[in-house]
matplotlib code that plots the C-alpha trace (Angstrom):
import matplotlib.pyplot as plt

x = [113.5, 116.8, 118.0, 114.9, 115.3, 119.0, 118.1, 115.4, 117.8, 120.4, 117.8, 116.5, 120.1, 120.9, 117.7, 118.3, 121.9, 120.7, 118.0, 120.2, 122.9, 120.2, 119.0, 122.5, 123.0, 119.7, 120.6, 123.7, 121.7, 119.1, 121.8, 123.4, 120.1, 119.1, 122.4, 122.4, 118.8, 119.4, 122.7, 120.9, 118.0, 120.5, 122.3, 119.0, 117.9, 121.2, 120.3, 116.9, 118.7, 120.7, 117.5, 116.2, 119.6, 119.6, 116.1, 116.7, 120.0, 118.4, 116.1, 118.7, 121.3, 118.9, 117.9, 121.6, 122.1, 119.1, 120.5, 123.8, 122.1, 119.8, 122.7, 124.3, 120.9, 120.3, 123.6, 122.7, 119.3, 120.4, 123.2, 120.5, 118.4, 121.1, 124.4, 122.8, 121.3, 119.9, 119.5, 122.4, 125.0, 122.5, 118.9, 116.8, 115.6, 112.1, 109.2, 107.8, 111.2, 111.5, 108.1, 109.2, 112.6, 111.4, 108.4, 110.6, 113.4, 111.0, 109.0, 112.3, 113.2, 109.7, 110.2, 113.8, 112.6, 109.9, 112.1, 114.9, 112.4, 110.8, 114.2, 115.2, 112.0, 112.2, 115.8, 115.3, 112.0, 113.5, 116.5, 114.3, 112.1, 115.0, 116.5, 113.2, 112.8, 116.4, 116.2, 112.7, 111.4, 114.2, 116.5, 118.7, 116.9, 119.5, 118.5, 118.3, 120.2, 117.0, 116.4, 120.0, 119.4, 116.2, 118.1, 120.8, 120.0, 122.1, 122.6, 120.8, 117.6, 117.2, 116.2, 113.0, 111.9, 109.0, 109.7, 108.6, 111.1, 113.9, 113.4, 112.0, 113.3, 114.5, 112.6, 110.3, 108.8, 109.0, 108.6, 105.4, 104.6, 105.3, 102.3, 101.3, 98.8, 95.5, 94.4, 90.7, 90.4, 93.4, 94.7, 97.7, 97.2, 99.5, 101.1, 103.5, 104.7, 108.1, 108.8, 110.0, 110.7, 108.8, 111.7, 111.6, 108.1, 109.2, 111.9, 109.4, 107.1, 109.9, 112.0, 109.7, 108.2, 104.5, 103.8, 100.6, 102.2, 101.3, 103.1, 105.2, 103.3, 103.9, 102.1, 103.7, 106.4, 108.9, 107.4, 110.0, 109.1, 105.4, 106.3, 108.8, 106.4, 103.8, 106.3, 107.4, 104.0, 105.3, 108.1, 107.8, 105.7, 108.3, 110.9, 108.9, 108.0, 111.5, 112.8, 110.1, 110.8, 114.4, 113.2, 110.8, 113.5, 115.9, 113.2, 112.4, 116.0, 117.4, 114.7, 115.5, 119.3, 118.8, 116.7, 119.3, 122.1, 120.5, 119.6, 123.2, 124.5, 122.1, 122.0, 125.6, 127.8, 125.7, 126.4, 123.9, 125.2, 126.5, 122.9, 121.7, 124.5, 124.1, 120.3, 120.9, 122.9, 120.4, 117.5, 119.3, 120.0, 116.4, 114.9, 117.2, 116.3, 112.6, 113.0, 115.0, 112.6, 109.2, 109.0, 105.3, 101.9, 100.4, 97.4, 94.1, 91.7, 94.4, 93.5, 96.3, 96.6, 99.2, 102.8, 103.9, 107.1, 108.3, 107.6, 108.5, 112.3, 112.0, 110.6, 114.0, 114.4, 111.3, 112.5, 115.9, 114.2, 112.1, 115.2, 117.1, 114.4, 114.1, 117.8, 118.3, 118.8, 115.2, 112.9, 110.3, 107.3, 104.0, 104.6, 107.8, 106.3, 103.3, 105.6, 107.6, 104.4, 103.0, 106.2, 106.0, 102.4, 103.3, 106.0, 103.6, 101.0, 103.5, 104.6, 101.0, 100.2, 103.4, 102.2, 98.9, 100.6, 102.9, 99.9, 98.8, 102.3, 102.8, 99.3, 99.2, 97.1, 95.7, 96.1, 93.8, 96.4, 99.9, 102.7, 104.9, 108.3, 111.4, 114.9, 116.8, 113.8, 112.1, 108.9, 106.2, 102.9, 99.6, 98.7, 101.3, 99.7, 103.0, 102.7, 102.8, 104.7, 107.7, 107.5, 110.9, 112.6, 111.9, 113.9, 111.4, 112.0, 109.6, 109.8, 108.5, 105.1, 106.2, 109.3, 111.0, 110.3, 112.4, 112.9, 111.5, 111.7, 113.3, 112.1, 108.6, 108.9, 110.2, 107.2, 104.6, 101.8, 101.6, 99.3, 96.3, 96.4, 99.6, 97.9, 94.9, 96.7, 96.6, 99.7, 101.3, 100.4, 101.5, 99.3, 96.4, 96.3, 95.7, 98.9, 100.5, 99.8, 100.8, 103.8, 101.5, 99.2, 102.2, 103.4, 100.0, 99.8, 103.1, 101.8, 98.6, 100.7, 102.7, 99.5, 98.3, 101.6, 101.3, 97.7, 98.8, 101.8, 99.7, 97.1, 99.9, 101.3, 97.9, 97.4, 100.7, 100.4, 97.1, 98.1, 101.8, 104.9, 105.7, 102.5, 102.0, 105.6, 107.6, 110.3, 112.5, 116.2, 115.3, 116.5, 114.0, 114.1, 111.2, 108.7, 109.4]
y = [134.4, 134.3, 131.5, 129.5, 130.0, 129.0, 125.9, 124.9, 125.3, 123.2, 120.6, 120.5, 120.3, 117.5, 115.6, 116.1, 114.8, 111.8, 110.8, 111.3, 109.1, 106.5, 106.7, 106.2, 103.3, 101.7, 102.3, 100.2, 97.6, 97.6, 96.8, 94.2, 92.5, 92.4, 90.7, 88.4, 87.4, 86.5, 84.7, 82.5, 81.9, 80.9, 78.6, 77.0, 76.7, 74.9, 72.5, 72.0, 71.1, 68.6, 67.2, 66.5, 65.0, 62.8, 61.6, 60.9, 59.3, 56.7, 55.6, 55.7, 53.9, 51.1, 50.9, 50.7, 48.0, 46.1, 46.4, 45.0, 42.1, 41.6, 41.3, 38.6, 36.9, 36.7, 34.8, 32.5, 31.8, 31.0, 28.8, 26.6, 26.6, 26.3, 25.0, 22.9, 20.5, 17.4, 14.0, 14.7, 12.3, 9.7, 9.0, 12.1, 12.7, 11.6, 13.6, 14.7, 16.4, 17.9, 19.5, 21.1, 22.2, 23.7, 25.5, 27.1, 28.2, 29.7, 31.5, 32.9, 34.4, 35.9, 37.8, 38.7, 40.5, 42.2, 43.6, 44.8, 46.7, 48.3, 49.2, 50.8, 52.9, 54.0, 55.2, 57.0, 58.7, 59.7, 61.3, 63.2, 64.4, 65.7, 67.4, 69.2, 70.4, 71.6, 73.5, 74.9, 75.0, 75.0, 77.9, 80.1, 83.3, 85.7, 89.4, 91.4, 94.7, 96.6, 94.9, 95.8, 99.4, 99.5, 98.0, 100.6, 103.9, 107.0, 109.4, 112.3, 110.2, 111.4, 114.7, 113.0, 111.8, 113.2, 116.2, 114.2, 111.5, 114.0, 116.0, 113.3, 113.6, 110.2, 108.8, 111.9, 111.1, 107.3, 105.9, 104.4, 100.7, 98.3, 98.3, 97.3, 98.5, 96.8, 96.5, 96.3, 99.4, 101.3, 102.1, 101.0, 98.2, 97.6, 94.1, 94.2, 96.3, 97.0, 100.7, 101.3, 104.5, 105.2, 104.4, 100.8, 100.5, 101.9, 99.3, 96.5, 97.8, 98.4, 95.2, 92.5, 90.5, 89.9, 87.1, 86.0, 82.9, 81.3, 82.3, 79.5, 77.5, 74.4, 72.3, 73.8, 72.2, 73.6, 73.8, 71.5, 68.7, 68.8, 69.1, 66.2, 63.9, 64.5, 63.9, 60.6, 59.2, 58.4, 56.1, 54.9, 51.9, 50.8, 51.0, 48.9, 46.1, 45.9, 45.2, 42.5, 41.1, 40.4, 38.3, 36.4, 35.7, 34.4, 32.2, 30.4, 30.4, 28.8, 26.1, 25.4, 25.5, 23.0, 20.7, 21.0, 20.1, 16.9, 15.9, 16.3, 14.5, 11.5, 11.1, 11.8, 11.5, 8.7, 9.6, 10.0, 12.1, 15.1, 15.6, 16.0, 18.4, 20.6, 20.7, 21.7, 24.7, 26.0, 25.4, 27.4, 30.3, 30.3, 30.2, 33.0, 35.5, 35.0, 35.5, 38.7, 40.3, 39.2, 41.0, 41.6, 40.1, 40.5, 42.6, 42.1, 39.6, 37.3, 34.3, 32.1, 32.5, 29.8, 31.1, 29.2, 31.3, 29.2, 25.9, 26.5, 26.5, 22.8, 21.6, 20.5, 18.4, 16.5, 16.3, 14.9, 12.3, 11.2, 11.1, 9.1, 6.4, 6.8, 6.1, 3.6, -0.1, -0.7, -2.8, -0.7, -2.0, -0.2, 1.0, 2.8, 4.2, 5.5, 7.0, 8.9, 10.2, 11.2, 13.2, 14.9, 15.9, 17.4, 19.5, 20.6, 21.5, 23.6, 25.5, 26.2, 27.4, 29.6, 31.3, 32.2, 33.3, 35.5, 37.3, 38.2, 39.2, 41.5, 43.0, 46.8, 48.0, 51.4, 53.1, 55.4, 56.9, 58.1, 55.9, 57.6, 58.9, 57.7, 58.9, 56.5, 54.4, 54.1, 56.1, 56.6, 58.6, 56.9, 57.8, 55.2, 51.7, 49.9, 46.1, 45.7, 42.5, 44.2, 47.7, 47.3, 45.6, 48.1, 50.9, 53.6, 57.2, 59.9, 63.7, 64.6, 66.1, 68.2, 69.9, 69.1, 71.5, 74.7, 74.5, 77.0, 77.8, 81.2, 81.1, 80.6, 83.5, 85.7, 84.8, 85.0, 87.5, 90.3, 90.4, 88.1, 87.3, 85.3, 83.3, 82.4, 81.7, 78.0, 75.9, 74.3, 70.7, 67.7, 67.2, 64.9, 61.9, 58.2, 56.2, 54.9, 51.2, 49.9, 48.0, 46.2, 45.3, 43.9, 42.1, 40.7, 39.5, 37.6, 36.0, 35.0, 33.5, 31.6, 30.2, 29.2, 27.4, 25.4, 24.5, 23.4, 21.3, 19.6, 18.8, 17.4, 15.3, 13.9, 13.0, 11.3, 9.5, 8.0, 7.3, 6.6, 8.8, 10.6, 9.0, 11.7, 11.7, 9.3, 7.6, 6.0, 6.0, 7.1, 5.3, 5.3, 4.6, 3.7, 5.1, 7.4]
z = [64.1, 62.2, 64.6, 63.9, 60.2, 60.4, 62.4, 60.0, 57.1, 58.8, 59.7, 56.1, 54.8, 57.1, 56.3, 52.6, 52.9, 55.0, 52.6, 49.5, 51.1, 51.8, 48.2, 46.8, 49.2, 48.2, 44.5, 45.0, 46.9, 44.0, 41.5, 43.7, 44.5, 40.8, 39.8, 42.8, 42.3, 38.6, 39.4, 41.9, 39.5, 36.8, 39.2, 40.2, 36.6, 35.9, 38.6, 37.0, 33.7, 35.7, 37.1, 33.6, 32.6, 35.7, 35.3, 31.6, 32.2, 34.5, 31.7, 29.0, 31.0, 31.7, 28.1, 27.0, 29.6, 28.3, 24.7, 25.8, 27.6, 24.6, 22.2, 24.3, 24.8, 21.0, 20.7, 23.6, 22.2, 18.7, 20.1, 21.6, 18.4, 15.7, 17.1, 19.8, 17.3, 19.0, 17.3, 14.8, 16.3, 17.6, 18.4, 19.1, 22.6, 23.5, 22.1, 25.5, 26.3, 22.9, 23.4, 26.6, 25.2, 21.9, 23.4, 26.1, 23.7, 21.2, 23.9, 25.2, 21.8, 21.5, 24.8, 23.8, 20.7, 22.7, 25.5, 23.1, 21.0, 24.1, 25.5, 22.3, 22.2, 25.9, 25.6, 22.3, 23.5, 26.8, 25.1, 22.6, 25.4, 27.5, 24.5, 23.7, 27.3, 27.7, 24.4, 24.7, 28.3, 30.8, 29.8, 31.9, 32.9, 31.6, 31.9, 28.7, 28.2, 28.7, 32.1, 33.1, 32.2, 34.3, 37.2, 37.1, 38.9, 38.7, 41.6, 39.9, 39.9, 43.5, 42.0, 40.7, 44.2, 46.1, 48.4, 51.5, 50.8, 50.2, 53.4, 55.6, 59.2, 60.5, 63.5, 63.7, 60.2, 59.7, 56.2, 55.1, 55.5, 52.7, 50.3, 46.8, 44.2, 44.2, 40.6, 41.4, 43.6, 42.2, 45.7, 47.6, 50.2, 53.1, 52.9, 55.8, 58.8, 57.3, 56.8, 53.2, 51.2, 48.1, 45.8, 47.1, 45.9, 42.5, 42.4, 43.0, 40.2, 37.8, 38.2, 39.4, 36.6, 36.5, 34.1, 35.8, 37.3, 40.6, 43.8, 45.4, 48.1, 50.2, 47.6, 44.5, 42.5, 39.9, 36.5, 34.9, 37.2, 36.1, 32.4, 32.6, 34.5, 31.8, 29.1, 30.9, 30.1, 26.7, 27.8, 31.4, 30.3, 27.8, 30.5, 32.9, 30.5, 28.9, 32.4, 33.1, 29.6, 30.6, 33.6, 31.5, 28.9, 31.5, 33.1, 29.8, 28.6, 31.9, 31.6, 27.9, 28.6, 31.4, 29.2, 26.4, 28.7, 30.0, 26.4, 25.4, 28.4, 28.1, 24.3, 23.4, 26.6, 28.1, 31.7, 34.6, 37.5, 35.5, 34.2, 37.8, 38.8, 35.8, 36.4, 40.0, 38.9, 36.4, 38.8, 41.6, 39.2, 38.0, 41.5, 42.6, 39.8, 40.3, 44.1, 43.5, 41.0, 42.2, 45.5, 46.0, 45.4, 41.9, 41.2, 42.9, 41.4, 40.0, 37.9, 39.4, 43.1, 43.6, 43.7, 40.6, 40.5, 43.4, 41.6, 37.9, 38.4, 39.5, 36.1, 34.9, 38.1, 37.1, 33.5, 34.5, 36.7, 33.7, 31.5, 34.1, 33.8, 30.0, 29.4, 32.3, 32.0, 33.3, 31.2, 29.3, 31.2, 31.1, 34.7, 33.8, 30.6, 32.6, 35.2, 32.6, 30.9, 34.3, 35.1, 31.6, 32.1, 35.5, 33.7, 31.1, 33.7, 35.7, 32.6, 31.6, 35.1, 35.0, 31.8, 33.4, 36.6, 34.5, 33.1, 36.7, 37.8, 34.8, 34.7, 35.6, 38.5, 39.1, 42.5, 44.3, 46.7, 46.3, 47.6, 50.2, 49.0, 50.8, 50.1, 47.9, 47.0, 43.6, 43.3, 40.7, 40.8, 41.2, 37.6, 36.4, 36.8, 37.6, 38.1, 41.9, 41.8, 40.1, 41.7, 43.4, 40.5, 37.7, 39.4, 38.3, 39.5, 38.6, 39.0, 42.5, 43.0, 46.1, 47.2, 50.4, 53.3, 53.1, 49.3, 46.9, 43.2, 42.4, 38.8, 40.0, 42.4, 39.5, 37.3, 40.0, 39.7, 42.2, 45.2, 45.5, 41.8, 42.5, 45.3, 43.1, 39.8, 38.9, 39.4, 36.4, 36.3, 34.2, 31.1, 31.8, 29.5, 29.6, 30.2, 27.0, 27.7, 24.3, 25.8, 28.1, 25.2, 23.3, 26.4, 27.1, 23.5, 24.0, 27.2, 25.5, 22.7, 25.3, 26.9, 23.4, 22.7, 25.8, 25.0, 21.5, 22.6, 25.3, 22.7, 20.5, 23.4, 24.2, 20.5, 20.2, 23.5, 22.3, 18.7, 19.1, 19.2, 15.9, 14.5, 11.8, 10.4, 8.4, 10.4, 7.7, 8.8, 12.4, 15.4, 18.3, 22.0, 24.2, 24.8, 21.9]

ax = plt.figure().add_subplot(projection="3d")
ax.plot(x, y, z, "-o")
ax.set_aspect("equal")
plt.show()
């Protein structure tokens, strides 16, 4: 009997020492895991803050570039209006060409003002949104002193453990399976086949947050992406139409610069062939930028189905042809006058059709399905009605809706609710609101004004062609050339 008692005492002592050693080892692991987990979460949150900075920097950098371009464009535009005075050193160019020139140069400055204002707004709003998120929402999850105290366990805490855990015989008395407390029934429910001591379950309940958040899933996305995408609703449209506005400005400015150059060459320099070579350079540049930026078809149900963007760069070619006849040594017969007027009306018709085509190209289009995401490509969600003709030219990158396979959000795991509650908790989604389409409304107004200007100038040309050039103005001291 004494031998049995001694053996039992030795076994109990050995089991006690074994379990106490395990407890002290797990206590060190508890402290290490707590610090490692928060260190990783802080590193990932730092990456999230960089995500916000990168997404914002894309918009701000584009806006700054547009501002720089806009400043230069203002100078170039006013050079044509103020310094490029025509008719000062000699007879003014013909009225049909002046109508083309002044309409183009004034339309250019209208879109110049529009895109610089939109660029200013997009850059400032994106910077303000990023500052708000970085200072309010996306903060480093630094543990408090109380959390550190809870994570630290002293060796004498083993004295508070249950007797079955302190004297559990290894292998003969395996630990219970991993479980969690069911809030509805009040009982513990097994969640895995892992064998865990009771103090592990105490650690989970004491240290793991339960903020009622959703548990990570294959369809979940970090909260900051959803918040940022919802916030981007306030500036993405300004970003898009400031970029389109630059193209429209260059389109009208290159046309007006070409028309001004041929006017200067014909009226003051009195040479023929340089007018054609200069025109060829401007036409090539104009055709190239339209070909680079307009990469797809416009919206469905377009008013102008003809690809006028492939024709409008050649308007100066027709104009220089008319000017070559206008200033040639040919006799001003009705045939040549009629040919010049015919060429001018073709130019006006192309410009009018280009204004209508521009409306179709810049019009937004809603989508019913998401576009696939490809690494390195621009992407925007279907909630953003980006004009399809410019989808590859606006360089728009939105926060993703899904994480790549194998990625997870540690902060989301830390905030997730326990048990089934975490599986059923709703995911954080971007705020639902109608897209801020004020930039498109302003841009649409500019296009409608452009169409109206061409209608007015064509009416004026028809009036003067019937009643005589400059019929309504006094012409004392003016030197005229036929047919003007």
